[in-house]
C-alpha positions in Angstrom: -17.2 -9.7 39.5 -19.8 -10.1 36.8 -18.5 -12.0 33.8 -20.2 -11.5 30.4 -19.3 -12.9 27.1 -17.0 -10.6 25.2 -18.0 -9.1 21.9 -16.6 -10.7 18.8 -14.2 -8.5 16.8 -16.6 -8.9 13.9 -19.9 -8.1 15.7 -22.4 -6.3 13.6 -25.6 -4.3 14.5 -28.4 -5.6 12.3 -31.8 -4.2 11.5 -34.0 -4.5 8.4 -31.2 -6.0 6.3 -28.6 -3.3 7.4 -25.3 -4.5 8.9 -23.3 -1.9 10.8 -19.7 -2.8 11.5 -18.3 -1.7 14.9 -14.9 -0.2 15.5 -12.5 -1.9 17.9 -14.0 -1.8 21.4 -12.5 -2.6 24.8 -15.4 -5.0 25.3 -14.1 -7.1 22.4 -11.2 -8.1 24.6 -11.5 -11.3 26.8 -13.8 -10.6 29.7 -11.1 -11.2 32.3 -8.7 -8.9 30.6 -10.9 -5.8 30.0 -8.8 -3.7 32.3 -5.9 -4.1 29.9 -5.7 -2.0 26.7 -7.0 -3.6 23.5 -4.2 -4.1 21.1 -5.1 -2.7 17.7 -3.8 -4.6 14.7 -0.7 -3.3 12.8 -1.3 -1.9 9.3 0.9 -0.8 6.4 0.1 1.9 3.9 2.4 3.0 1.0 2.0 6.0 -1.2 4.3 6.8 -4.1 4.4 9.9 -6.3 6.3 8.5 -9.2 7.7 11.7 -10.6 9.7 12.6 -7.6 9.6 15.7 -5.4 11.6 18.8 -6.1 14.6 18.3 -3.8 15.2 21.7 -2.4 11.5 22.1 -1.5 11.5 18.7 0.3 14.8 17.8 2.0 15.8 19.8 5.1 19.4 21.1 5.1 20.3 19.6 8.5 19.8 16.2 10.2 18.3 15.5 13.5 15.2 16.8 15.3 16.0 20.5 15.0 15.8 20.8 11.2 14.1 23.8 9.6 11.0 22.7 7.7 11.2 23.2 4.0 8.5 24.6 1.7 6.8 21.2 1.3 7.3 20.1 4.8 5.6 23.2 6.2 2.4 21.9 4.6 2.5 18.9 7.0 4.4 20.4 9.9 1.5 19.8 12.3 2.4 16.1 12.0 6.2 16.7 12.5 6.2 14.6 15.7 4.4 11.8 13.9 6.8 11.2 11.0 10.5 10.6 10.2 12.3 11.9 7.1 15.1 9.8 5.4 17.8 11.1 3.1 20.5 9.1 1.4 18.5 5.9 0.8 17.7 4.0 -2.4 17.8 0.7 -4.3 20.9 -0.2 -6.4 20.9 -0.9 -10.1 17.6 0.8 -10.9 18.4 2.0 -14.4 16.2 0.0 -16.8 15.1 -0.2 -20.4 12.9 3.0 -20.0 13.8 6.0 -17.8 10.8 5.5 -15.6 11.2 1.7 -15.1 12.2 2.3 -11.5 8.4 2.9 -10.9 7.8 -0.9 -10.9 10.6 -1.7 -8.4 10.0 1.0 -5.7 8.5 -1.7 -3.4 10.5 -4.6 -4.7 14.1 -3.4 -5.2 14.5 -5.9 -8.1 17.6 -4.9 -10.1 17.8 -3.6 -13.7 14.0 -3.3 -14.2 12.8 -3.8 -17.8 16.0 -5.2 -19.2 16.2 -8.5 -21.0 15.6 -11.4 -18.6 14.1 -9.1 -15.9 11.6 -10.6 -13.6 10.1 -8.6 -10.8 10.0 -9.9 -7.2 7.5 -9.7 -4.4 6.7 -6.1 -3.3 6.7 -4.9 0.3 3.0 -4.7 0.5 2.3 -8.1 -0.9 4.9 -9.7 1.4 3.0 -8.2 4.3 -0.3 -9.3 2.8 0.9 -12.9 2.2 1.9 -13.1 5.8 -1.5 -11.9 7.1 -3.6 -13.8 4.7 -7.4 -13.6 4.9 -7.6 -12.2 8.4 -9.5 -9.4 6.6 -11.9 -9.6 3.7 -9.1 -8.3 1.4 -5.5 -9.2 2.2 -4.4 -6.0 0.4 -6.0 -3.1 -1.5 -4.0 -1.7 -4.4 -4.9 1.8 -5.6 -3.7 3.9 -8.4 -4.5 6.8 -10.7 -3.7 5.2 -14.1 -5.3 1.8 -14.7 -4.0 -0.8 -14.4 -0.5 0.3 -13.3 0.6 -0.5 -9.8 3.8 -1.1 -7.8 2.4 -4.3 -6.2 3.9 -7.6 -7.4 3.3 -11.2 -6.3 6.0 -13.6 -5.4 6.0 -14.8 -9.0 6.6 -11.3 -10.3 3.0 -10.6 -11.6 1.7 -7.1 -11.2 -1.5 -6.8 -9.1 -3.7 -4.4 -11.1 -4.6 -1.2 -9.3 -8.2 -0.1 -8.6 -8.6 3.4 -10.0 -12.3 3.8 -9.4 -13.2 5.0 -5.9 -16.8 4.2 -6.7 -16.0 0.6 -7.6 -13.8 0.3 -4.5 -16.5 1.6 -2.3 -18.9 -1.0 -3.7 -16.5 -3.8 -3.2 -15.8 -2.8 0.4 -19.1 -1.6 1.8 -22.1 -2.4 -0.4 -23.7 -5.7 0.4 -25.0 -7.6 -2.7 -28.5 -9.1 -2.8 -28.8 -12.7 -1.6 -29.0 -13.7 -5.3 -25.7 -11.9 -6.1 -24.0 -13.4 -3.1 -25.2 -16.9 -4.1 -24.0 -16.4 -7.7 -20.6 -15.4 -6.5 -20.4 -18.4 -4.1 -21.5 -20.7 -7.0 -18.9 -19.3 -9.3 -16.3 -20.3 -6.7 -17.8 -23.7 -6.1 -18.0 -24.6 -9.8 -14.2 -24.9 -9.9 -14.3 -27.9 -7.5 -11.1 -29.7 -7.2 -9.4 -29.5 -10.6 -6.5 -31.8 -9.7 -8.7 -34.6 -8.4 -10.6 -34.7 -11.7 -7.3 -34.8 -13.6 -5.5 -37.2 -11.2 -5.0 -40.1 -13.7 -3.8 -37.7 -16.4 -1.3 -35.9 -14.2 0.1 -39.2 -13.0 0.5 -40.3 -16.6 2.1 -37.0 -17.5 4.6 -37.2 -14.6 5.8 -40.7 -15.8 6.5 -39.3 -19.3 8.7 -36.3 -18.3 12.1 -35.8 -16.8 12.9 -35.4 -13.2 13.4 -31.7 -13.6 10.0 -31.4 -15.3 8.5 -33.4 -12.6 9.7 -30.9 -10.1 8.3 -28.1 -12.2 4.9 -29.9 -12.4 4.9 -30.5 -8.7 5.5 -26.8 -8.1 2.7 -26.0 -10.5 0.3 -28.4 -8.9 1.2 -27.0 -5.5 0.3 -23.5 -6.8 -3.0 -24.8 -8.1 -3.8 -26.3 -4.7 -2.9 -23.0 -3.0 -5.2 -21.2 -5.4 -8.0 -23.6 -4.5 -7.4 -23.0 -0.8 -7.5 -19.3 -1.4 -10.9 -19.6 -3.1 -12.1 -21.4 -0.1 -10.9 -18.6 2.1 -12.6 -16.0 -0.2 -15.9 -17.9 0.0 -15.8 -17.8 3.8 -16.1 -14.0 3.5 -19.1 -14.1 1.2 -21.4 -15.1 4.1 -20.2 -12.3 6.3 -22.0 -8.9 5.9 -19.8 -6.1 4.8 -19.4 -3.2 7.2 -21.7 -0.2 6.8 -20.1 3.2 7.0 -21.6 6.6 7.5 -20.2 7.9 4.2 -21.7 8.7 0.9 -20.5 6.6 -2.0 -17.9 8.6 -3.9 -18.4 9.7 -7.5 -15.6 9.0 -9.8 -13.7 11.9 -11.5 -13.4 10.9 -15.2 -11.3 13.9 -16.2 -7.7 12.8 -16.2 -6.7 16.4 -15.9 -8.2 16.5 -12.4 -5.2 14.6 -11.0 -5.4 16.2 -7.6 -9.1 15.5 -7.2 -8.6 11.8 -8.1 -5.7 11.6 -5.7 -7.8 13.0 -2.9 -10.7 10.6 -3.6 -8.4 7.6 -3.4 -6.6 8.8 -0.2 -10.0 9.5 1.4 -10.8 5.8 1.0 -7.7 4.6 3.0 -9.0 5.5 6.5 -12.3 3.8 5.7 -10.5 0.7 4.6 -8.3 0.7 7.8 -11.0 1.7 10.3 -13.4 -1.1 9.1 -10.6 -3.6 9.1 -11.5 -4.4 5.5 -7.7 -4.7 4.9 -4.5 -4.0 6.8 -2.3 -3.4 3.8 -2.9 -0.6 1.3 -0.7 0.7 -1.5 -1.3 3.6 -3.8 0.6 4.7 -6.9 0.3 8.3 -8.1 1.0 7.9 -11.8 -0.1 10.4 -14.5 2.4 11.6 -17.0 0.3 12.9 -19.9 -2.4 15.3 -18.6 -2.1 18.9 -17.6 -3.2 19.0 -14.0 -6.1 21.3 -13.1 -4.0 23.4 -10.7 -4.0 27.2 -10.8 -1.1 28.6 -12.7 -0.2 25.2 -14.4 -0.2 24.9 -18.2 2.1 21.9 -18.8 1.8 18.3 -17.9 3.6 17.1 -14.8 6.0 14.8 -16.7 7.3 17.6 -18.8 7.5 19.9 -15.8 9.6 17.3 -13.9 12.2 17.7 -16.8 12.5 21.4 -16.0 16.1 21.8 -17.1 16.4 24.4 -14.3 13.9 26.6 -16.1 12.4 28.7 -13.3 9.0 29.0 -14.9 8.7 25.2 -15.2 10.0 24.7 -11.6 7.4 27.1 -10.3 4.6 25.2 -12.0 6.0 21.8 -10.9 6.1 23.0 -7.3 2.4 24.0 -7.6 1.5 20.5 -8.6 3.7 18.8 -6.0 2.4 21.2 -3.3 -1.1 19.9 -3.9 0.1 16.3 -3.8 1.9 16.8 -0.4 -1.1 18.7 0.9 -3.4 15.8 0.0 -1.0 13.4 1.8 -1.1 15.7 4.8 -4.8 15.4 4.9 -4.5 11.6 4.9 -2.4 11.9 8.0 -4.8 14.2 9.6 -7.7 11.9 8.9 -5.9 8.9 10.3 -4.8 10.8 13.4 -8.4 12.0 14.0 -10.0 8.5 14.0 -9.8 6.8 17.4 -8.5 3.2 17.6 -8.0 1.2 20.9 -7.0 4.1 23.1 -5.1 5.9 20.4 -5.5 6.8 16.8 -5.5 4.9 13.5 -2.2 6.5 12.7 -0.6 5.1 15.9 -0.7 1.5 14.6 -0.6 2.3 10.9 2.8 2.7 9.3 2.5 5.1 6.4 5.3 5.2 3.9 5.4 8.1 1.4 7.9 8.9 -1.2 9.1 8.4 -4.7 11.2 6.0 -6.9 13.1 9.1 -8.3 15.4 11.3 -6.4 15.8 13.7 -9.3 13.1 13.4 -12.0 14.8 16.0 -14.1 17.6 13.5 -14.8 15.7 10.3 -14.0 18.0 9.7 -11.1 16.8 6.9 -8.8 19.1 7.8 -5.9 18.7 9.8 -2.7 15.0 9.1 -2.7 12.5 11.3 -0.9 11.2 9.0 1.9 8.9 9.7 4.8 7.5 7.3 7.4 4.6 8.3 9.6 2.8 6.5 12.4 3.2 2.8 13.1 4.4 3.2 16.6 7.9 4.3 15.6 9.9 7.1 17.3 9.4 10.1 15.1 10.2 13.8 14.8 13.6 13.8 13.1 15.5 13.8 9.8 17.7 10.7 9.4 20.6 11.2 6.9 22.8 8.5 5.6 26.1 10.1 4.6 28.7 8.4 2.4 29.7 7.7 -1.1 26.9 5.2 -1.6 23.2 5.4 -0.5 22.0 3.1 2.2 19.6 0.3 1.2 16.0 1.4 1.4 15.2 -2.2 1.9 16.7 -2.0 5.4 13.7 0.1 6.3 11.4 -2.4 4.5 12.7 -5.2 6.7 11.9 -3.0 9.8 8.4 -2.4 8.4 7.8 -6.1 7.7 8.9 -7.0 11.2 6.5 -4.4 12.6 3.8 -6.3 10.7 4.7 -9.5 12.4 6.6 -11.0 9.6 9.5 -13.1 10.9 12.3 -12.1 8.5 15.7 -10.5 8.6 16.0 -9.9 4.8 14.1 -8.3 2.0 15.3 -7.4 -1.5 18.6 -5.7 -1.3 18.7 -5.3 2.5 21.9 -5.7 4.5 20.1 -5.6 7.9 17.4 -3.6 9.7 17.1 0.1 10.1 16.6 1.2 13.7 16.5 4.7 15.3 15.4 6.4 18.5 
């Protein structure tokens, strides 16, 4: 047997200043284990359409694997064996100060959003990203259609602003800066130095002057500063590594807010590139545009007003035209992920893709019986799982299962009462 040094996972082909990132190859496994399959990393993608989906066009009438595809599901029926539908799931106590406040808690399940004293909690995607850390250049990528709104929140309850420009995102991910630009970025990180070391005597004096409770608060604050400094060090380590080159033309942003579907498609098109180049393993996207009339044939009213159709058949028909295009765009994302090879399978095989909404009935702002679909990720698929009963089942039970699939050692998240398993 001839032993050769295995390729590093981050091997690049270089010529004349160009760095070409390689996909995951069998030769990147240890030399003595090349006969074994290479294990692709687990990934998580979440996509939320915040104005719901017209129920009768989405939910099948029967449970199990033999359900008849509805109007919307027929658009993605080619992937039927690769996704699971869920009915009867939600978060409790989601009525907030504003009718649409449940948008900010779809991934967190924090109760009573927007009311006095409300503080959001960590979102599903950020919990996964916190676990993974800087194994990739970006622990998570947060996308959206209305800046800076997102559904991603840190453990302290701060919103992570969404990137709404595919052109800017492409630049961050794949365009290598000049040596001078990289040096400036590195220097900007270095300039911070160790803040606490320079303030050591002042912090010691301050601690002596405050109560024990305040000392604990200060200690927690200083720990957070230390963590931030450590994070900057991890960020800097990535500055010296060339970004992956991709055989894709940089996207051109669509400035017209009325071209909602075009902007959604541009953002969704970026996700397979992010995953395939291992730039990040956690991606979230929020589809959030209430005010513009979408450029969809036969539509003359903005989506928000259409969602409050009041059973008006004309409005419902227009609403379904818009939602049809959203579901079709999501289906194209699944097709793209399935078409790209990844360690003996496809990107979709190891990428859990959660799609749905924070509203079960946008006409009445009802945040129950949410439309939820999970595709890929190595789960058993091809059926419609229905929770029957007076109360919805906790959607967070599915979130726990997703986090465990990402390697997070946890048995609880948000309002969970356990895990969600099916076969």
